[in-house]
A tleap script that builds the chain and sets N, CA, C and O, in Angstrom:
source leaprc.protein.ff14SB
mol = sequence {
  NMET SER LYS ILE GLU GLU SER TYR THR GLU
  ASN GLU GLU VAL ILE ILE THR LEU GLU LEU
  GLU ASP GLY THR GLU MET GLU CYS VAL VAL
  LEU ALA ARG PHE PRO LEU LEU ASN ARG GLN
  TYR VAL ALA LEU LEU PRO ALA SER GLN LEU
  ASP ASP GLU GLU GLY GLU VAL PHE LEU TYR
  ARG PHE SER GLU ASP GLU ASN GLY GLU VAL
  THR LEU ASP ASN ILE VAL ASP ASP GLU GLU
  PHE GLU ALA VAL ALA ASP ARG TYR ASP GLU
  LEU LEU ASP GLU LEU ASP TYR ASP GLU LEU
  VAL ASP ALA ASP GLU CGLU
}
set mol.1.N position { 93.462 112.113 103.152 }
set mol.1.CA position { 93.919 110.764 103.179 }
set mol.1.C position { 95.431 110.761 103.314 }
set mol.1.O position { 96.131 111.409 102.536 }
set mol.2.N position { 95.920 110.053 104.273 }
set mol.2.CA position { 97.352 110.091 104.495 }
set mol.2.C position { 98.073 108.874 103.945 }
set mol.2.O position { 99.292 108.914 103.778 }
set mol.3.N position { 97.355 107.785 103.657 }
set mol.3.CA position { 98.044 106.585 103.230 }
set mol.3.C position { 97.261 105.923 102.107 }
set mol.3.O position { 96.054 105.709 102.219 }
set mol.4.N position { 97.956 105.604 101.030 }
set mol.4.CA position { 97.343 104.929 99.901 }
set mol.4.C position { 98.300 103.837 99.460 }
set mol.4.O position { 99.474 104.098 99.195 }
set mol.5.N position { 97.802 102.624 99.382 }
set mol.5.CA position { 98.608 101.518 98.894 }
set mol.5.C position { 97.883 100.885 97.724 }
set mol.5.O position { 96.677 100.649 97.791 }
set mol.6.N position { 98.614 100.607 96.649 }
set mol.6.CA position { 98.019 99.953 95.492 }
set mol.6.C position { 98.456 98.493 95.453 }
set mol.6.O position { 99.603 98.160 95.751 }
set mol.7.N position { 97.512 97.632 95.077 }
set mol.7.CA position { 97.835 96.234 94.829 }
set mol.7.C position { 96.925 95.759 93.701 }
set mol.7.O position { 96.015 96.474 93.280 }
set mol.8.N position { 97.180 94.550 93.219 }
set mol.8.CA position { 96.414 94.037 92.096 }
set mol.8.C position { 95.852 92.669 92.432 }
set mol.8.O position { 96.498 91.873 93.113 }
set mol.9.N position { 94.627 92.394 91.946 }
set mol.9.CA position { 94.016 91.084 92.138 }
set mol.9.C position { 94.345 90.214 90.939 }
set mol.9.O position { 94.985 90.669 89.991 }
set mol.10.N position { 93.908 88.965 90.978 }
set mol.10.CA position { 94.129 88.039 89.863 }
set mol.10.C position { 93.523 88.568 88.566 }
set mol.10.O position { 94.060 88.313 87.488 }
set mol.11.N position { 92.423 89.294 88.654 }
set mol.11.CA position { 91.730 89.811 87.473 }
set mol.11.C position { 92.282 91.150 87.018 }
set mol.11.O position { 91.652 91.840 86.218 }
set mol.12.N position { 93.460 91.528 87.522 }
set mol.12.CA position { 94.097 92.793 87.164 }
set mol.12.C position { 93.336 94.013 87.667 }
set mol.12.O position { 93.548 95.120 87.172 }
set mol.13.N position { 92.455 93.828 88.640 }
set mol.13.CA position { 91.795 94.973 89.248 }
set mol.13.C position { 92.803 95.669 90.153 }
set mol.13.O position { 93.593 95.024 90.842 }
set mol.14.N position { 92.760 96.969 90.138 }
set mol.14.CA position { 93.639 97.730 91.021 }
set mol.14.C position { 92.885 97.951 92.331 }
set mol.14.O position { 91.758 98.446 92.342 }
set mol.15.N position { 93.524 97.576 93.420 }
set mol.15.CA position { 92.961 97.756 94.758 }
set mol.15.C position { 93.773 98.840 95.452 }
set mol.15.O position { 95.002 98.785 95.497 }
set mol.16.N position { 93.070 99.816 95.988 }
set mol.16.CA position { 93.714 100.878 96.757 }
set mol.16.C position { 93.238 100.763 98.195 }
set mol.16.O position { 92.038 100.670 98.456 }
set mol.17.N position { 94.173 100.768 99.115 }
set mol.17.CA position { 93.833 100.762 100.536 }
set mol.17.C position { 93.924 102.193 101.042 }
set mol.17.O position { 94.996 102.800 101.060 }
set mol.18.N position { 92.785 102.714 101.451 }
set mol.18.CA position { 92.728 104.077 101.971 }
set mol.18.C position { 92.776 104.052 103.486 }
set mol.18.O position { 92.119 103.230 104.125 }
set mol.19.N position { 93.551 104.951 104.051 }
set mol.19.CA position { 93.496 105.153 105.493 }
set mol.19.C position { 92.601 106.356 105.722 }
set mol.19.O position { 92.919 107.473 105.313 }
set mol.20.N position { 91.480 106.113 106.381 }
set mol.20.CA position { 90.494 107.160 106.602 }
set mol.20.C position { 90.897 108.050 107.771 }
set mol.20.O position { 91.804 107.723 108.536 }
set mol.21.N position { 90.216 109.167 107.893 }
set mol.21.CA position { 90.550 110.148 108.937 }
set mol.21.C position { 90.479 109.562 110.345 }
set mol.21.O position { 91.214 109.999 111.231 }
set mol.22.N position { 89.597 108.574 110.563 }
set mol.22.CA position { 89.470 107.982 111.891 }
set mol.22.C position { 90.486 106.864 112.136 }
set mol.22.O position { 90.438 106.194 113.168 }
set mol.23.N position { 91.416 106.662 111.176 }
set mol.23.CA position { 92.458 105.657 111.337 }
set mol.23.C position { 92.109 104.284 110.786 }
set mol.23.O position { 92.983 103.421 110.698 }
set mol.24.N position { 90.862 104.061 110.414 }
set mol.24.CA position { 90.487 102.777 109.844 }
set mol.24.C position { 90.935 102.708 108.383 }
set mol.24.O position { 91.160 103.729 107.734 }
set mol.25.N position { 91.055 101.491 107.893 }
set mol.25.CA position { 91.444 101.295 106.506 }
set mol.25.C position { 90.282 100.720 105.715 }
set mol.25.O position { 89.473 99.956 106.240 }
set mol.26.N position { 90.210 101.097 104.446 }
set mol.26.CA position { 89.167 100.597 103.570 }
set mol.26.C position { 89.795 100.246 102.228 }
set mol.26.O position { 90.423 101.090 101.589 }
set mol.27.N position { 89.623 99.004 101.808 }
set mol.27.CA position { 90.107 98.588 100.494 }
set mol.27.C position { 89.054 98.948 99.456 }
set mol.27.O position { 87.866 98.686 99.644 }
set mol.28.N position { 89.504 99.554 98.353 }
set mol.28.CA position { 88.608 99.965 97.278 }
set mol.28.C position { 89.157 99.474 95.943 }
set mol.28.O position { 90.367 99.421 95.723 }
set mol.29.N position { 88.234 99.122 95.067 }
set mol.29.CA position { 88.576 98.744 93.705 }
set mol.29.C position { 88.499 100.001 92.846 }
set mol.29.O position { 87.545 100.771 92.949 }
set mol.30.N position { 89.501 100.206 92.001 }
set mol.30.CA position { 89.481 101.334 91.077 }
set mol.30.C position { 88.577 100.963 89.913 }
set mol.30.O position { 88.892 100.059 89.139 }
set mol.31.N position { 87.454 101.660 89.788 }
set mol.31.CA position { 86.518 101.412 88.696 }
set mol.31.C position { 86.921 102.149 87.433 }
set mol.31.O position { 86.779 101.628 86.327 }
set mol.32.N position { 87.426 103.363 87.602 }
set mol.32.CA position { 87.808 104.171 86.444 }
set mol.32.C position { 88.772 105.258 86.885 }
set mol.32.O position { 88.745 105.743 88.016 }
set mol.33.N position { 89.617 105.613 85.941 }
set mol.33.CA position { 90.499 106.770 86.106 }
set mol.33.C position { 90.347 107.574 84.829 }
set mol.33.O position { 90.524 107.044 83.732 }
set mol.34.N position { 90.017 108.860 84.966 }
set mol.34.CA position { 89.662 109.637 83.780 }
set mol.34.C position { 90.022 111.110 83.956 }
set mol.34.O position { 90.039 111.635 85.070 }
set mol.35.N position { 90.312 111.769 82.819 }
set mol.35.CA position { 90.626 113.202 82.864 }
set mol.35.C position { 89.361 114.042 82.715 }
set mol.35.O position { 88.376 113.620 82.111 }
set mol.36.N position { 89.420 115.231 83.278 }
set mol.36.CA position { 88.362 116.230 83.098 }
set mol.36.C position { 88.944 117.584 83.474 }
set mol.36.O position { 89.509 117.749 84.555 }
set mol.37.N position { 88.804 118.536 82.590 }
set mol.37.CA position { 89.248 119.904 82.858 }
set mol.37.C position { 90.701 119.975 83.335 }
set mol.37.O position { 91.005 120.638 84.327 }
set mol.38.N position { 91.585 119.293 82.627 }
set mol.38.CA position { 93.028 119.310 82.906 }
set mol.38.C position { 93.412 118.711 84.257 }
set mol.38.O position { 94.487 118.997 84.786 }
set mol.39.N position { 92.542 117.888 84.806 }
set mol.39.CA position { 92.850 117.169 86.047 }
set mol.39.C position { 92.495 115.702 85.842 }
set mol.39.O position { 91.769 115.351 84.912 }
set mol.40.N position { 93.013 114.857 86.716 }
set mol.40.CA position { 92.705 113.430 86.697 }
set mol.40.C position { 91.795 113.115 87.881 }
set mol.40.O position { 91.929 113.690 88.961 }
set mol.41.N position { 90.878 112.197 87.653 }
set mol.41.CA position { 89.948 111.776 88.695 }
set mol.41.C position { 89.902 110.258 88.727 }
set mol.41.O position { 90.279 109.588 87.766 }
set mol.42.N position { 89.436 109.732 89.843 }
set mol.42.CA position { 89.324 108.296 90.005 }
set mol.42.C position { 87.984 107.985 90.674 }
set mol.42.O position { 87.522 108.717 91.550 }
set mol.43.N position { 87.371 106.876 90.236 }
set mol.43.CA position { 86.139 106.380 90.839 }
set mol.43.C position { 86.487 105.092 91.581 }
set mol.43.O position { 87.054 104.166 91.000 }
set mol.44.N position { 86.148 105.040 92.856 }
set mol.44.CA position { 86.471 103.898 93.705 }
set mol.44.C position { 85.204 103.264 94.257 }
set mol.44.O position { 84.227 103.951 94.553 }
set mol.45.N position { 85.236 101.946 94.389 }
set mol.45.CA position { 84.144 101.203 95.009 }
set mol.45.C position { 84.737 100.395 96.152 }
set mol.45.O position { 85.684 99.639 95.937 }
set mol.46.N position { 84.199 100.536 97.374 }
set mol.46.CA position { 84.710 99.714 98.466 }
set mol.46.C position { 84.649 98.234 98.086 }
set mol.46.O position { 83.629 97.761 97.586 }
set mol.47.N position { 85.737 97.508 98.322 }
set mol.47.CA position { 85.804 96.094 97.952 }
set mol.47.C position { 84.693 95.292 98.614 }
set mol.47.O position { 84.236 94.292 98.061 }
set mol.48.N position { 84.259 95.717 99.783 }
set mol.48.CA position { 83.184 95.003 100.480 }
set mol.48.C position { 81.851 95.124 99.748 }
set mol.48.O position { 80.932 94.351 100.015 }
set mol.49.N position { 81.733 96.085 98.828 }
set mol.49.CA position { 80.494 96.299 98.075 }
set mol.49.C position { 80.607 95.823 96.623 }
set mol.49.O position { 79.738 96.114 95.802 }
set mol.50.N position { 81.673 95.098 96.315 }
set mol.50.CA position { 81.944 94.699 94.938 }
set mol.50.C position { 80.811 93.883 94.326 }
set mol.50.O position { 80.526 94.020 93.136 }
set mol.51.N position { 80.172 93.049 95.109 }
set mol.51.CA position { 79.094 92.211 94.589 }
set mol.51.C position { 77.724 92.868 94.695 }
set mol.51.O position { 76.736 92.308 94.219 }
set mol.52.N position { 77.647 94.041 95.308 }
set mol.52.CA position { 76.372 94.757 95.438 }
set mol.52.C position { 76.063 95.486 94.138 }
set mol.52.O position { 76.937 96.140 93.570 }
set mol.53.N position { 74.841 95.380 93.670 }
set mol.53.CA position { 74.447 96.105 92.465 }
set mol.53.C position { 74.369 97.605 92.706 }
set mol.53.O position { 74.529 98.392 91.773 }
set mol.54.N position { 74.129 98.000 93.926 }
set mol.54.CA position { 73.963 99.417 94.254 }
set mol.54.C position { 75.059 99.904 95.201 }
set mol.54.O position { 74.772 100.635 96.148 }
set mol.55.N position { 76.311 99.508 94.958 }
set mol.55.CA position { 77.410 99.947 95.805 }
set mol.55.C position { 77.637 101.445 95.680 }
set mol.55.O position { 77.318 102.046 94.654 }
set mol.56.N position { 78.188 102.040 96.724 }
set mol.56.CA position { 78.441 103.483 96.749 }
set mol.56.C position { 79.808 103.780 96.149 }
set mol.56.O position { 80.827 103.313 96.658 }
set mol.57.N position { 79.833 104.555 95.068 }
set mol.57.CA position { 81.066 104.916 94.383 }
set mol.57.C position { 81.593 106.224 94.959 }
set mol.57.O position { 80.837 107.171 95.172 }
set mol.58.N position { 82.900 106.262 95.207 }
set mol.58.CA position { 83.561 107.455 95.713 }
set mol.58.C position { 84.382 108.080 94.597 }
set mol.58.O position { 85.098 107.376 93.886 }
set mol.59.N position { 84.286 109.385 94.439 }
set mol.59.CA position { 85.041 110.111 93.417 }
set mol.59.C position { 86.071 111.003 94.094 }
set mol.59.O position { 85.759 111.727 95.039 }
set mol.60.N position { 87.310 110.940 93.594 }
set mol.60.CA position { 88.403 111.733 94.150 }
set mol.60.C position { 89.210 112.364 93.023 }
set mol.60.O position { 89.242 111.855 91.903 }
set mol.61.N position { 89.852 113.466 93.334 }
set mol.61.CA position { 90.857 114.035 92.440 }
set mol.61.C position { 92.114 113.185 92.617 }
set mol.61.O position { 92.481 112.833 93.738 }
set mol.62.N position { 92.758 112.864 91.520 }
set mol.62.CA position { 93.879 111.930 91.510 }
set mol.62.C position { 95.116 112.625 90.959 }
set mol.62.O position { 95.032 113.340 89.960 }
set mol.63.N position { 96.254 112.423 91.595 }
set mol.63.CA position { 97.504 112.929 91.037 }
set mol.63.C position { 98.627 111.951 91.381 }
set mol.63.O position { 98.553 111.190 92.345 }
set mol.64.N position { 99.655 112.005 90.562 }
set mol.64.CA position { 100.805 111.133 90.744 }
set mol.64.C position { 102.054 111.976 90.511 }
set mol.64.O position { 102.159 112.665 89.496 }
set mol.65.N position { 103.003 111.923 91.448 }
set mol.65.CA position { 104.216 112.724 91.276 }
set mol.65.C position { 105.235 111.968 90.434 }
set mol.65.O position { 104.975 110.846 89.997 }
set mol.66.N position { 106.392 112.579 90.207 }
set mol.66.CA position { 107.407 111.996 89.340 }
set mol.66.C position { 107.981 110.689 89.886 }
set mol.66.O position { 108.590 109.924 89.140 }
set mol.67.N position { 107.791 110.426 91.184 }
set mol.67.CA position { 108.258 109.182 91.799 }
set mol.67.C position { 107.183 108.101 91.811 }
set mol.67.O position { 107.392 107.012 92.346 }
set mol.68.N position { 106.024 108.411 91.214 }
set mol.68.CA position { 104.926 107.453 91.191 }
set mol.68.C position { 104.089 107.447 92.446 }
set mol.68.O position { 103.239 106.574 92.624 }
set mol.69.N position { 104.319 108.415 93.322 }
set mol.69.CA position { 103.545 108.526 94.562 }
set mol.69.C position { 102.150 109.050 94.243 }
set mol.69.O position { 102.002 110.116 93.646 }
set mol.70.N position { 101.129 108.297 94.642 }
set mol.70.CA position { 99.743 108.642 94.338 }
set mol.70.C position { 99.136 109.460 95.466 }
set mol.70.O position { 99.343 109.175 96.645 }
set mol.71.N position { 98.378 110.489 95.079 }
set mol.71.CA position { 97.654 111.303 96.045 }
set mol.71.C position { 96.196 111.404 95.599 }
set mol.71.O position { 95.912 111.662 94.429 }
set mol.72.N position { 95.296 111.201 96.525 }
set mol.72.CA position { 93.873 111.407 96.281 }
set mol.72.C position { 93.423 112.582 97.126 }
set mol.72.O position { 93.755 112.674 98.308 }
set mol.73.N position { 92.664 113.478 96.516 }
set mol.73.CA position { 92.136 114.634 97.235 }
set mol.73.C position { 90.628 114.631 97.138 }
set mol.73.O position { 90.057 114.268 96.109 }
set mol.74.N position { 89.988 115.041 98.223 }
set mol.74.CA position { 88.538 115.196 98.204 }
set mol.74.C position { 88.152 116.305 97.239 }
set mol.74.O position { 88.886 117.278 97.071 }
set mol.75.N position { 87.011 116.154 96.614 }
set mol.75.CA position { 86.465 117.193 95.742 }
set mol.75.C position { 85.491 117.986 96.597 }
set mol.75.O position { 84.396 117.511 96.898 }
set mol.76.N position { 85.882 119.185 96.985 }
set mol.76.CA position { 85.071 119.965 97.918 }
set mol.76.C position { 84.141 120.952 97.224 }
set mol.76.O position { 83.147 121.381 97.810 }
set mol.77.N position { 84.450 121.316 95.989 }
set mol.77.CA position { 83.623 122.258 95.247 }
set mol.77.C position { 82.435 121.511 94.630 }
set mol.77.O position { 82.623 120.535 93.904 }
set mol.78.N position { 81.224 121.967 94.918 }
set mol.78.CA position { 80.016 121.297 94.426 }
set mol.78.C position { 79.948 121.248 92.904 }
set mol.78.O position { 79.551 120.232 92.334 }
set mol.79.N position { 80.332 122.335 92.245 }
set mol.79.CA position { 80.280 122.364 90.780 }
set mol.79.C position { 81.287 121.379 90.186 }
set mol.79.O position { 80.981 120.678 89.221 }
set mol.80.N position { 82.473 121.329 90.758 }
set mol.80.CA position { 83.476 120.385 90.276 }
set mol.80.C position { 82.987 118.953 90.492 }
set mol.80.O position { 83.129 118.102 89.614 }
set mol.81.N position { 82.414 118.696 91.664 }
set mol.81.CA position { 81.927 117.350 91.953 }
set mol.81.C position { 80.835 116.942 90.972 }
set mol.81.O position { 80.844 115.817 90.472 }
set mol.82.N position { 79.899 117.836 90.691 }
set mol.82.CA position { 78.822 117.548 89.734 }
set mol.82.C position { 79.388 117.239 88.346 }
set mol.82.O position { 78.924 116.316 87.676 }
set mol.83.N position { 80.382 118.005 87.917 }
set mol.83.CA position { 81.001 117.783 86.607 }
set mol.83.C position { 81.691 116.416 86.563 }
set mol.83.O position { 81.593 115.703 85.565 }
set mol.84.N position { 82.382 116.055 87.635 }
set mol.84.CA position { 83.069 114.770 87.708 }
set mol.84.C position { 82.054 113.626 87.728 }
set mol.84.O position { 82.230 112.624 87.036 }
set mol.85.N position { 80.999 113.778 88.517 }
set mol.85.CA position { 79.958 112.747 88.583 }
set mol.85.C position { 79.286 112.572 87.224 }
set mol.85.O position { 79.018 111.446 86.805 }
set mol.86.N position { 79.015 113.676 86.536 }
set mol.86.CA position { 78.406 113.605 85.198 }
set mol.86.C position { 79.332 112.889 84.224 }
set mol.86.O position { 78.880 112.068 83.426 }
set mol.87.N position { 80.621 113.193 84.283 }
set mol.87.CA position { 81.576 112.545 83.380 }
set mol.87.C position { 81.667 111.051 83.672 }
set mol.87.O position { 81.760 110.243 82.749 }
set mol.88.N position { 81.641 110.679 84.952 }
set mol.88.CA position { 81.680 109.262 85.316 }
set mol.88.C position { 80.431 108.553 84.779 }
set mol.88.O position { 80.527 107.441 84.259 }
set mol.89.N position { 79.275 109.183 84.900 }
set mol.89.CA position { 78.039 108.609 84.355 }
set mol.89.C position { 78.144 108.432 82.841 }
set mol.89.O position { 77.684 107.428 82.298 }
set mol.90.N position { 78.747 109.407 82.162 }
set mol.90.CA position { 78.947 109.295 80.710 }
set mol.90.C position { 79.843 108.104 80.381 }
set mol.90.O position { 79.585 107.380 79.420 }
set mol.91.N position { 80.893 107.900 81.174 }
set mol.91.CA position { 81.778 106.755 80.953 }
set mol.91.C position { 81.024 105.441 81.103 }
set mol.91.O position { 81.228 104.509 80.325 }
set mol.92.N position { 80.157 105.368 82.103 }
set mol.92.CA position { 79.352 104.160 82.301 }
set mol.92.C position { 78.427 103.932 81.114 }
set mol.92.O position { 78.269 102.802 80.653 }
set mol.93.N position { 77.816 105.006 80.620 }
set mol.93.CA position { 76.937 104.894 79.454 }
set mol.93.C position { 77.727 104.408 78.237 }
set mol.93.O position { 77.234 103.574 77.477 }
set mol.94.N position { 78.945 104.916 78.044 }
set mol.94.CA position { 79.785 104.491 76.931 }
set mol.94.C position { 80.140 103.020 77.056 }
set mol.94.O position { 80.153 102.304 76.055 }
set mol.95.N position { 80.430 102.554 78.272 }
set mol.95.CA position { 80.739 101.142 78.487 }
set mol.95.C position { 79.541 100.272 78.162 }
set mol.95.O position { 79.683 99.234 77.515 }
set mol.96.N position { 78.358 100.684 78.605 }
set mol.96.CA position { 77.135 99.927 78.305 }
set mol.96.C position { 76.934 99.836 76.802 }
set mol.96.O position { 76.587 98.773 76.289 }
set mol.97.N position { 77.147 100.930 76.094 }
set mol.97.CA position { 76.982 100.948 74.648 }
set mol.97.C position { 77.999 100.017 73.990 }
set mol.97.O position { 77.650 99.239 73.102 }
set mol.98.N position { 79.246 100.096 74.423 }
set mol.98.CA position { 80.292 99.247 73.852 }
set mol.98.C position { 79.983 97.766 74.075 }
set mol.98.O position { 80.213 96.946 73.186 }
set mol.99.N position { 79.464 97.419 75.256 }
set mol.99.CA position { 79.124 96.026 75.541 }
set mol.99.C position { 77.973 95.574 74.636 }
set mol.99.O position { 77.975 94.442 74.153 }
set mol.100.N position { 76.999 96.446 74.407 }
set mol.100.CA position { 75.891 96.095 73.512 }
set mol.100.C position { 76.371 95.899 72.083 }
set mol.100.O position { 75.948 94.954 71.416 }
set mol.101.N position { 77.230 96.759 71.610 }
set mol.101.CA position { 77.759 96.649 70.254 }
set mol.101.C position { 78.584 95.387 70.108 }
set mol.101.O position { 78.454 94.671 69.114 }
set mol.102.N position { 79.442 95.102 71.099 }
set mol.102.CA position { 80.258 93.891 71.056 }
set mol.102.C position { 79.388 92.640 71.055 }
set mol.102.O position { 79.706 91.676 70.358 }
set mol.103.N position { 78.304 92.634 71.816 }
set mol.103.CA position { 77.404 91.481 71.873 }
set mol.103.C position { 76.706 91.292 70.518 }
set mol.103.O position { 76.500 90.158 70.085 }
set mol.104.N position { 76.346 92.380 69.853 }
set mol.104.CA position { 75.685 92.296 68.552 }
set mol.104.C position { 76.621 91.740 67.481 }
set mol.104.O position { 76.170 91.072 66.550 }
set mol.105.N position { 77.919 92.011 67.607 }
set mol.105.CA position { 78.891 91.563 66.618 }
set mol.105.C position { 79.223 90.096 66.735 }
set mol.105.O position { 79.752 89.511 65.790 }
set mol.106.N position { 78.928 89.481 67.873 }
set mol.106.CA position { 79.264 88.063 68.089 }
set mol.106.C position { 78.320 87.159 67.407 }
set mol.106.O position { 78.465 85.939 67.490 }
savepdb mol mol.pdb
quit
């Protein structure tokens, strides 16, 4: 990915515009940013799929330099990808649990 632009929506969602290898651009919502094995990762959902219950989530290795420049790298190692996907699933499970607990407390 050669170009990444961040912007924010009214709901404080972070939108990243990715320039794909074929030159097209795709706006994605940042669903989560999380650490695993001394690296940072990000889960992205194409903005066009935001209202879809079964949207396709993209996982990338995430880094930021001292100037705040963001870089996303593809995860090419199958074992690393599986570990990242498992951690993202765990985060979703934790969110579901937190929402259930919060609803019970109301």
